[in-house]
N, CA, C and O of each residue as an XYZ file, in Angstrom:
552
protein
N     -48.912     22.941     20.731
C     -47.491     23.239     20.610
C     -46.960     23.427     22.087
O     -47.638     24.025     22.923
N     -45.795     22.923     22.356
C     -45.137     23.007     23.642
C     -44.471     24.284     23.920
O     -43.976     24.935     22.999
N     -44.432     24.679     25.142
C     -43.671     25.864     25.531
C     -42.226     25.500     25.356
O     -41.816     24.361     25.580
N     -41.454     26.494     24.949
C     -40.023     26.307     24.657
C     -39.186     26.439     25.859
O     -39.320     27.424     26.586
N     -38.309     25.490     26.123
C     -37.349     25.550     27.201
C     -35.965     25.907     26.697
O     -35.818     26.439     25.597
N     -34.966     25.623     27.486
C     -33.578     25.888     27.110
C     -33.137     24.902     26.079
O     -33.403     23.711     26.244
N     -32.453     25.330     24.980
C     -31.991     24.480     24.012
C     -30.431     24.602     23.977
O     -29.883     25.701     23.883
N     -29.759     23.455     24.055
C     -28.301     23.389     24.096
C     -27.842     22.594     22.911
O     -28.202     21.428     22.750
N     -27.043     23.230     22.078
C     -26.464     22.540     20.878
C     -25.003     22.459     21.011
O     -24.316     23.408     20.634
N     -24.463     21.387     21.525
C     -23.027     21.123     21.689
C     -22.801     19.861     20.861
O     -23.732     19.148     20.484
N     -21.513     19.622     20.597
C     -21.179     18.387     19.868
C     -20.038     17.761     20.546
O     -19.111     18.415     21.024
N     -20.128     16.376     20.583
C     -19.025     15.535     21.064
C     -18.367     14.879     19.818
O     -17.222     14.432     19.885
N     -19.052     14.832     18.766
C     -18.475     14.325     17.509
C     -18.355     15.414     16.500
O     -18.576     16.581     16.824
N     -18.008     15.073     15.266
C     -17.883     16.072     14.189
C     -19.286     16.686     13.935
O     -20.277     15.978     13.756
N     -19.315     18.033     13.930
C     -20.597     18.609     13.613
C     -20.820     18.804     12.098
O     -19.868     18.918     11.326
N     -22.069     18.837     11.710
C     -22.408     19.171     10.307
C     -23.593     20.149     10.388
O     -24.454     19.998     11.254
N     -23.643     21.143      9.497
C     -24.713     22.073      9.439
C     -25.566     21.832      8.247
O     -25.058     21.798      7.126
N     -26.866     21.659      8.440
C     -27.737     21.444      7.309
C     -29.024     22.240      7.578
O     -29.675     22.007      8.596
N     -29.388     23.128      6.737
C     -30.579     24.005      6.783
C     -30.624     24.701      8.188
O     -31.669     24.790      8.832
N     -29.425     25.183      8.615
C     -29.365     26.018      9.797
C     -29.432     25.253     11.108
O     -29.448     25.850     12.184
N     -29.473     23.893     11.012
C     -29.565     23.099     12.230
C     -28.243     22.326     12.383
O     -27.609     21.892     11.421
N     -27.884     22.191     13.651
C     -26.667     21.367     13.893
C     -27.138     19.891     13.895
O     -28.148     19.552     14.512
N     -26.435     19.089     13.239
C     -26.698     17.617     13.154
C     -25.463     16.860     13.662
O     -24.330     17.328     13.549
N     -25.721     15.700     14.213
C     -24.598     14.876     14.604
C     -24.141     14.109     13.400
O     -24.974     13.505     12.724
N     -22.836     14.094     13.084
C     -22.325     13.353     12.026
C     -21.979     11.982     12.365
O     -21.194     11.796     13.294
N     -22.480     10.975     11.710
C     -22.119      9.606     11.859
C     -20.834      9.351     11.108
O     -20.782      9.239      9.883
N     -19.775      9.265     11.942
C     -18.356      9.175     11.369
C     -18.156      7.916     10.511
O     -17.388      7.945      9.549
N     -18.841      6.810     10.848
C     -18.607      5.584     10.155
C     -19.224      5.564      8.750
O     -18.677      4.893      7.874
N     -20.339      6.270      8.493
C     -21.038      6.291      7.267
C     -20.951      7.606      6.572
O     -21.139      7.659      5.357
N     -20.676      8.671      7.270
C     -20.619     10.012      6.727
C     -22.027     10.655      6.653
O     -22.166     11.749      6.106
N     -23.055      9.998      7.190
C     -24.369     10.493      7.058
C     -24.727     11.292      8.374
O     -24.371     10.846      9.464
N     -25.392     12.404      8.275
C     -25.794     13.198      9.412
C     -27.047     12.570     10.046
O     -27.948     12.132      9.330
N     -27.105     12.525     11.377
C     -28.237     12.003     12.044
C     -28.848     13.057     12.858
O     -28.105     13.855     13.430
N     -30.125     13.149     12.971
C     -30.806     14.189     13.796
C     -31.112     13.594     15.110
O     -32.286     13.428     15.438
N     -30.084     13.243     15.925
C     -30.268     12.640     17.247
C     -30.328     13.744     18.242
O     -29.599     14.730     18.127
N     -31.220     13.597     19.264
C     -31.382     14.663     20.220
C     -32.047     14.107     21.465
O     -32.529     12.975     21.470
N     -32.070     14.905     22.512
C     -32.788     14.613     23.759
C     -33.691     15.767     24.107
O     -33.222     16.904     24.163
N     -35.006     15.523     24.351
C     -35.883     16.503     24.830
C     -36.300     16.078     26.209
O     -36.757     14.953     26.415
N     -36.145     16.968     27.142
C     -36.554     16.737     28.572
C     -37.826     17.487     28.820
O     -37.901     18.702     28.639
N     -38.839     16.741     29.243
C     -40.167     17.299     29.468
C     -40.609     17.312     30.941
O     -40.216     16.435     31.709
N     -41.364     18.228     31.307
C     -41.989     18.276     32.662
C     -43.171     17.348     32.642
O     -43.554     16.860     31.579
N     -43.772     17.086     33.814
C     -44.954     16.180     33.899
C     -46.116     16.798     33.087
O     -46.995     16.057     32.648
N     -46.148     18.159     32.869
C     -47.192     18.765     32.125
C     -46.933     18.751     30.584
O     -47.753     19.222     29.796
N     -45.781     18.203     30.204
C     -45.442     18.135     28.811
C     -44.658     19.384     28.338
O     -44.283     19.448     27.168
N     -44.419     20.312     29.162
C     -43.644     21.523     28.795
C     -42.183     21.105     28.563
O     -41.672     20.250     29.287
N     -41.512     21.687     27.580
C     -40.167     21.388     27.303
C     -39.292     22.168     28.348
O     -39.325     23.396     28.438
N     -38.498     21.351     29.140
C     -37.635     21.882     30.089
C     -36.251     22.164     29.457
O     -35.614     23.161     29.798
N     -35.784     21.288     28.535
C     -34.439     21.344     28.045
C     -34.482     20.543     26.720
O     -35.114     19.490     26.645
N     -33.807     21.057     25.695
C     -33.595     20.329     24.438
C     -32.048     20.280     24.218
O     -31.354     21.291     24.333
N     -31.567     19.104     23.910
C     -30.159     18.873     23.618
C     -30.117     18.432     22.147
O     -30.894     17.583     21.711
N     -29.210     19.021     21.419
C     -28.988     18.686     20.043
C     -28.031     17.580     19.825
O     -27.559     17.355     18.710
N     -27.739     16.884     20.881
C     -26.812     15.739     20.902
C     -27.300     14.768     21.987
O     -28.111     15.161     22.825
N     -26.838     13.529     21.995
C     -27.225     12.559     22.959
C     -26.085     12.225     23.869
O     -25.091     11.655     23.421
N     -26.194     12.577     25.203
C     -25.118     12.182     26.125
C     -24.918     10.642     26.211
O     -25.839      9.877     25.926
N     -23.808     10.244     26.573
C     -23.512      8.817     26.567
C     -24.363      7.985     27.479
O     -24.661      6.832     27.166
N     -24.768      8.547     28.615
C     -25.605      7.769     29.530
C     -26.452      8.750     30.351
O     -26.333      9.971     30.255
N     -27.340      8.109     31.187
C     -28.229      8.886     32.009
C     -27.511      9.782     33.042
O     -27.968     10.892     33.315
N     -26.406      9.312     33.607
C     -25.636     10.077     34.555
C     -25.183     11.390     33.943
O     -25.304     12.442     34.571
N     -24.657     11.341     32.712
C     -24.238     12.457     31.950
C     -25.419     13.396     31.667
O     -25.276     14.612     31.788
N     -26.542     12.867     31.305
C     -27.764     13.636     31.013
C     -28.153     14.362     32.300
O     -28.449     15.556     32.254
N     -28.161     13.689     33.431
C     -28.557     14.322     34.695
C     -27.653     15.538     35.054
O     -28.104     16.559     35.573
N     -26.328     15.349     34.735
C     -25.475     16.436     35.063
C     -25.732     17.686     34.139
O     -25.598     18.829     34.577
N     -26.088     17.435     32.907
C     -26.506     18.548     31.995
C     -27.792     19.216     32.529
O     -27.905     20.441     32.551
N     -28.695     18.431     32.931
C     -29.997     18.900     33.421
C     -29.715     19.825     34.691
O     -30.237     20.933     34.816
N     -28.841     19.264     35.620
C     -28.476     19.982     36.819
C     -27.835     21.308     36.510
O     -28.164     22.312     37.144
N     -26.931     21.342     35.556
C     -26.265     22.616     35.170
C     -27.264     23.610     34.611
O     -27.162     24.808     34.875
N     -28.236     23.123     33.835
C     -29.143     23.968     33.102
C     -30.298     24.421     33.954
O     -30.822     25.511     33.725
N     -30.733     23.622     34.949
C     -31.917     23.940     35.726
C     -31.686     24.182     37.209
O     -32.539     24.739     37.900
N     -30.466     23.738     37.714
C     -30.246     23.841     39.124
C     -30.781     22.747     39.941
O     -30.562     22.757     41.153
N     -31.465     21.797     39.395
C     -32.060     20.682     40.073
C     -30.943     19.597     40.254
O     -30.492     18.993     39.281
N     -30.521     19.377     41.510
C     -29.459     18.393     41.710
C     -29.744     17.076     41.105
O     -30.892     16.632     41.092
N     -28.698     16.406     40.582
C     -28.936     15.112     39.876
C     -29.457     14.033     40.848
O     -30.138     13.090     40.447
N     -29.124     14.200     42.093
C     -29.575     13.221     43.098
C     -31.104     13.305     43.285
O     -31.697     12.338     43.765
N     -31.753     14.401     42.930
C     -33.124     14.548     43.103
C     -33.926     14.354     41.799
O     -35.140     14.561     41.773
N     -33.225     13.950     40.710
C     -33.807     13.736     39.405
C     -34.221     12.272     39.214
O     -33.455     11.355     39.507
N     -35.453     12.071     38.714
C     -35.855     10.726     38.314
C     -36.260     10.936     36.803
O     -37.081     11.800     36.495
N     -35.709     10.189     35.950
C     -35.942     10.355     34.506
C     -36.657      9.109     34.024
O     -36.253      7.984     34.320
N     -37.758      9.335     33.256
C     -38.577      8.260     32.733
C     -38.639      8.381     31.238
O     -38.647      9.496     30.718
N     -38.682      7.288     30.530
C     -38.813      7.326     29.072
C     -40.266      7.770     28.734
O     -41.237      7.148     29.165
N     -40.371      8.837     27.968
C     -41.724      9.308     27.685
C     -42.463      8.270     26.905
O     -41.821      7.559     26.132
N     -43.718      8.122     27.031
C     -44.668      7.283     26.291
C     -44.635      5.810     26.773
O     -45.622      5.110     26.551
N     -43.604      5.318     27.392
C     -43.786      3.948     27.949
C     -43.313      3.888     29.466
O     -43.390      2.837     30.102
N     -42.853      4.990     29.981
C     -42.639      5.218     31.434
C     -41.573      4.284     31.985
O     -41.605      3.960     33.172
N     -40.661      3.858     31.187
C     -39.469      3.085     31.683
C     -38.656      4.060     32.624
O     -38.407      5.208     32.256
N     -38.278      3.603     33.763
C     -37.485      4.424     34.697
C     -36.033      4.160     34.416
O     -35.572      3.027     34.554
N     -35.289      5.192     34.018
C     -33.904      5.059     33.668
C     -33.111      4.941     35.023
O     -33.449      5.571     36.025
N     -32.078      4.125     34.984
C     -31.213      4.025     36.128
C     -29.901      4.774     35.806
O     -29.545      4.899     34.634
N     -29.199      5.257     36.802
C     -27.991      5.999     36.582
C     -26.960      5.080     35.916
O     -26.800      3.930     36.326
N     -26.280      5.571     34.917
C     -25.314      4.830     34.131
C     -25.850      4.142     32.954
O     -25.097      3.675     32.099
N     -27.204      4.057     32.877
C     -27.816      3.377     31.735
C     -27.462      4.174     30.478
O     -27.494      5.404     30.471
N     -27.126      3.440     29.417
C     -26.697      3.986     28.218
C     -27.853      4.618     27.337
O     -29.009      4.214     27.464
N     -27.535      5.556     26.497
C     -28.463      6.103     25.560
C     -28.007      5.909     24.179
O     -26.837      6.180     23.910
N     -28.809      5.467     23.268
C     -28.426      5.250     21.902
C     -28.178      6.607     21.234
O     -29.081      7.437     21.128
N     -26.942      6.812     20.791
C     -26.588      8.087     20.191
C     -27.182      8.355     18.890
O     -27.172      9.505     18.452
N     -27.713      7.372     18.217
C     -28.333      7.502     16.943
C     -29.838      7.755     16.945
O     -30.476      7.851     15.897
N     -30.381      7.859     18.151
C     -31.855      8.020     18.288
C     -32.255      9.324     18.889
O     -31.441      9.974     19.545
N     -33.493      9.740     18.689
C     -34.085     10.888     19.345
C     -34.765     10.323     20.601
O     -35.467      9.314     20.552
N     -34.527     11.023     21.744
C     -35.063     10.612     23.017
C     -35.890     11.665     23.584
O     -35.519     12.838     23.535
N     -37.131     11.271     24.187
C     -37.906     12.081     24.968
C     -38.021     11.567     26.383
O     -38.469     10.439     26.588
N     -37.629     12.358     27.368
C     -37.707     11.871     28.759
C     -38.471     12.812     29.609
O     -38.430     14.028     29.425
N     -39.210     12.212     30.594
C     -39.873     12.988     31.590
C     -38.958     13.188     32.781
O     -38.274     12.263     33.218
N     -38.954     14.409     33.300
C     -38.160     14.780     34.480
C     -39.022     14.896     35.621
O     -39.970     15.682     35.600
N     -38.747     14.117     36.692
C     -39.469     14.206     37.946
C     -38.531     14.567     39.016
O     -37.371     14.156     39.011
N     -39.039     15.376     39.992
C     -38.258     15.812     41.141
C     -38.528     14.724     42.231
O     -39.642     14.617     42.745
N     -37.532     13.962     42.551
C     -37.684     12.897     43.570
C     -36.969     13.328     44.851
O     -35.741     13.288     44.938
N     -37.739     13.729     45.814
C     -37.225     14.186     47.062
C     -37.040     13.114     48.145
O     -36.915     13.425     49.329
N     -37.027     11.876     47.722
C     -36.792     10.781     48.675
C     -35.536     10.924     49.511
O     -35.500     10.622     50.704
N     -34.486     11.409     48.812
C     -33.191     11.624     49.494
C     -33.273     12.657     50.618
O     -32.397     12.694     51.481
N     -34.254     13.449     50.619
C     -34.381     14.571     51.647
C     -34.972     14.063     52.911
O     -34.826     14.711     53.947
N     -35.656     12.902     52.892
C     -36.346     12.408     54.126
C     -35.800     11.122     54.600
O     -36.133     10.706     55.709
N     -35.003     10.471     53.861
C     -34.368      9.234     54.288
C     -33.330      9.444     55.354
O     -32.573     10.410     55.255
N     -33.243      8.646     56.325
C     -32.249      8.788     57.463
C     -30.972      8.055     57.134
O     -31.013      6.889     56.740
N     -29.837      8.713     57.287
C     -28.553      8.105     57.143
C     -28.063      7.648     58.448
O     -27.271      8.344     59.083
N     -28.501      6.486     58.900
C     -28.210      5.995     60.225
C     -26.668      5.651     60.284
O     -25.995      6.043     61.237
N     -26.142      4.947     59.301
C     -24.718      4.580     59.321
C     -23.793      5.735     59.343
O     -22.707      5.620     59.910
N     -24.144      6.844     58.765
C     -23.314      8.059     58.775
C     -23.535      8.921     59.976
O     -22.809      9.901     60.146
N     -24.493      8.623     60.828
C     -24.788      9.485     62.001
C     -23.814      9.030     63.147
O     -23.660      7.852     63.470
N     -23.181     10.089     63.720
C     -22.216      9.777     64.782
C     -22.891      9.273     66.061
O     -22.201      8.723     66.920
N     -24.184      9.432     66.221
C     -24.934      8.956     67.414
C     -25.774      7.775     67.018
O     -26.811      7.535     67.637
N     -25.366      7.007     65.991
C     -26.257      5.954     65.531
C     -26.610      4.861     66.584
O     -27.619      4.166     66.465
N     -25.748      4.741     67.603
C     -26.008      3.714     68.653
C     -27.244      4.081     69.479
O     -27.792      3.221     70.170
N     -27.695      5.342     69.423
C     -28.862      5.772     70.206
C     -30.168      5.745     69.409
O     -31.254      5.908     69.965
N     -30.038      5.533     68.078
C     -31.186      5.703     67.161
C     -31.833      4.388     66.760
O     -31.140      3.387     66.581
N     -33.164      4.378     66.615
C     -33.895      3.294     66.057
C     -34.774      3.938     64.923
O     -35.470      4.930     65.139
N     -34.699      3.311     63.698
C     -35.439      3.915     62.617
C     -36.368      2.793     62.062
O     -35.983      1.651     61.812
N     -37.658      3.265     61.896
C     -38.619      2.424     61.219
C     -39.232      3.246     60.181
O     -40.146      4.011     60.490
N     -38.781      3.153     58.874
C     -39.265      3.949     57.806
C     -38.880      5.404     58.034
O     -37.701      5.732     58.161
N     -39.883      6.271     58.083
C     -39.592      7.699     58.344
C     -39.638      8.095     59.842
O     -39.464      9.252     60.224
N     -39.878      7.072     60.637
C     -39.986      7.356     62.141
C     -38.694      7.023     62.806
O     -38.169      5.918     62.669
N     -38.165      8.014     63.551
C     -36.906      7.924     64.293
C     -37.205      7.984     65.805
O     -37.875      8.899     66.283
N     -36.702      7.008     66.521
C     -36.898      6.970     67.994
C     -35.463      6.961     68.591
O     -34.516      6.443     67.999
N     -35.367      7.552     69.772
C     -34.119      7.665     70.516
C     -34.275      7.222     71.958
O     -34.051      7.997     72.888
N     -34.669      5.939     72.137
C     -34.952      5.409     73.514
C     -33.671      5.342     74.384
O     -33.774      5.359     75.610
N     -32.490      5.268     73.783
C     -31.286      5.106     74.626
C     -30.586      6.458     74.843
O     -29.548      6.508     75.501
N     -31.122      7.520     74.314
C     -30.443      8.876     74.538
C     -30.627      9.288     76.055
O     -31.701      9.138     76.638
N     -29.542      9.797     76.625
C     -29.588     10.133     77.939
C     -29.864     11.690     78.070
O     -30.328     12.149     79.114
N     -29.579     12.440     77.037
C     -29.944     13.875     77.022
C     -30.503     14.253     75.680
O     -30.295     13.552     74.690
N     -31.219     15.369     75.641
C     -31.658     15.858     74.280
C     -31.253     17.193     73.931
O     -31.569     17.668     72.840
């Protein structure tokens, strides 16, 4: 059994209550669907459970950020069991149950923003190595 994380039950469509659980109502057929998203850590612990399915990965990352404090820019989400890496903006099927793995991707913390650097004319970057051969002072 997995450790329990934060559970958020919000609705973007008409809610229906059955056996004490919130279910998403399929407006076109009138049938309730038990669609949800479970966010897991790499150890399999439940980080977050949603009783609804956000429209896309970007929206899911914002919910994760709000719930955990992990900035969406540092989140990498993978589909559990087949390890598909989700891209920002990728849609999620609202009628399905989703399990995703949450990875902390710190790539953004060590990449150099050369174009945004006011002294870019002095810098040479090769991967994670920065050289300043044209700097006259340090």
